[in-house]
N, C-alpha and C positions, 0 to 999 in steps of 0.2 A: 503493500500500500504506500510505501514511501517513494519519493522521487530519487531513485538511485543515481541519477545524473548529477545531483547536487547534494552532497553529504551534509551541507550546512543548512539545508532547507528545514524550516520549522513547521512545514505543512505535511500532513499525511492524508491518504485516502483510505477510509475504512468503510467497507460495505457500500462503496459508491459515493460516500459523503466526504467532502474535503473538510478536514479539521485543522485549524490554524493554532499552533501552540505558541505563537509569538506573544511576548509580554507587552503590556501588562494584561493579565487575565481579568475578565470582568469580576467585580465583587458586588454581591447583593446579599442583604440579610434574608433569613428564611421567611420572615413575615412579609417583607417587601416583595419577595419573589411570588409568594402566594397572592398578594394583592394585585400584582401585575397580571396574573393569569385569571384570577377569579373575581377581582373587584372587591373582595372582602378584606377588611383590615382587622386581623385577629388581635392586634394590640389594644383595640378598644375594649376587649373583654378582660376583666381583672382575673388574677389567678386565685380566685375564691371558688367555693363549691358552686355558687350561683353563676359565677362568670364562666366556669368550665362547662356547666350545663348549657349556657347560652352559646358558647363557642361550639359545642357539640351539635346543637340545633342548627347553627349556621352551616356546619359541615354537612349535616344530613340534607339541608336544602341544596347543597352543591352536588348531591348525588352520591356522597360517600356512603358505602354500605354500613349498616348498623353494627355488623360483626367486626368491622375494622376499628370502630370507636365505640366500644360497649358503654353501657350506662356507668356512671361514676368515674369515667375517664378524667384524668387531670388535664388542666389547660394545656400544658406542654405536650402531652401525648396527643391531644386533638390536633394541635398545630403541626406536629411532626407527621401525623397520619395524612393530613390534607396535603402537605408538601410532597410526601411520597406518592400519593394517588394522583395529584393534579399537576405537579411541577417537575418532578425529577426527570421524567422521560424527555422533557423539552430542553434539557440542558446538554445540548449536543456539543457546542463550542465550549472550550475550557472555562470553567466558572468556579470561583470561590464563594461558597454559601456560608455566611457568618451568623453569629448571634443565635446559636442553638438554644432551645428552651432548657431550663434547669431540670425539668422533670425527666428528660431523656439524656441528661449529661451528668450522671452522679459523681464523676471524678473531676469535673471541670470547675474552675474558679467562677464564682458568681460575678456578674457585672455590677459595678458600683452604681451605674446610672439607672439600671432596671433589674431588680432582683429576680425577675422571672426568667432572665436570660443569662447566658454564660459566655466566657471568652473561649469559644470553640468554633471551629470552622470545618467544613468538608469541601474537598475539591471534586468537581464532576466533569466528566468528558463522555460524550456519546450516551448520556443518560445514566452513566455508571458512577458510583462513588469510587474514586481512585486514591483518595487520601483523607485522613482524619487527624486533626491536630487541635490541641487546646492547652491553656495554662492550667497546670496542675493545682488542684485544691490542696492547701497546706494546713488548713484548720482542722484539728482532730475532732473537735466538738461538732462542727458542721458536717464533717465527713461521716461521723457515726449517725447523725440524724438523717443524712441522705441514704445511708445503707438501710436504716430502719424503714424509711419510706419505700425503698426498693423492695424490701421484704413484704410490705403490705401489698405492693403491686403484684409481686410474685404469687402471693396467696390468693389474689383476686383473679389470677389467670394469665398475667403477663409473662410469657415464657422468656422474654428477652431481659427481664429485670435482673439486676445484680444481686448477689447473695452477700450476707454479712462477712466481712473480712476483719476479724479482730486483730490479727497480726499487723495488718496494714495500718489500722487506727493506732495501735500501740507505737508503731514506727513513727507516725506523724507526731505523737506526743513527745518524742525525743527531739523533733525538729526537722523541718525540711526547708531548704533555701528556695527562693523563687525558681520554679522549674516549668519547662514546657516540653511537650512531646509531639511527635509526628509519626504516623504510620502510613506507608505508601503501598498500594496494591501493585506490586511489580508484575504479577501475572497479567492483570488487565492492561497495564501499559504495554507489555509485550504483545498482547493481542492486537492493540491499536497499531503498533509500529510494524507488525508483520501481516496485518490484514487477516488474522486468523479468526475463523468463525466460532471455534470452540476453545474454551480454556484448557481442555485436555491436550490441545496441540502445543501448548507453551509451558505447561507445568513440568519443571525439571524432574521432580520425584513424585509422580502421581500415586495416589492410593488405589491399588488395583483390587478388583473383586477376586475372590477365590476362583481358581480355575475349575470349570465344570467339565467333567468328562461326558462326552456324548456317546450313547450306546451304539448308534449307527447313523450313517448319513452325515450330512454337513451341519455345521452350526448355523441354525437359522434365526438365532436371537438378534434383536436390534444391535446396531453398532455400539451404542452406548453401554450395552450390557456385556460386550465381549472383552476379553483381555486385550 
């Protein structure tokens, strides 16, 4: 998918779509990206129980399925769900999405200007998340409270919620200097650079299924189920 005639090119073609990695990448907050697509400003809803219910109703009006945002969802979970359902796929060109809600960012530092949000961003290309970065939360009291809220979400059925990590909280009590972290999806980047349709084509050490012996005849299973 790359222009191999120019190794310095910052443009690639993936699945017939030209993607320009030239800087600067677009930056947009999660709530602003939602408002651009849907016209709804979710920042007008407070992060209270009543505000979360109002945000959920607004999301349902946008056609978000009720099972995606079950009753008693917190404000940040509603915002994140609307982003994933209505915005994420449209982020084809490289984009930094900033200001993630606290409810879905249990390890990220809270924003001083709006406690509903955190100092966290994710980078998107081709509608895929390719990077996740944030300022680490260094307050052990706040971190324990966040873990407790995550446990409540886990008990309510949120399979992606974090579990309590007492060792991590204890480590924070000893002290943590200002810290930030960044994780990059190398496999997805490799897919983009090589115009590969399947992540299986670029994973260096794939997890293979156990080899199944066929009694007779050829292996007629789908490709994705074969070794």
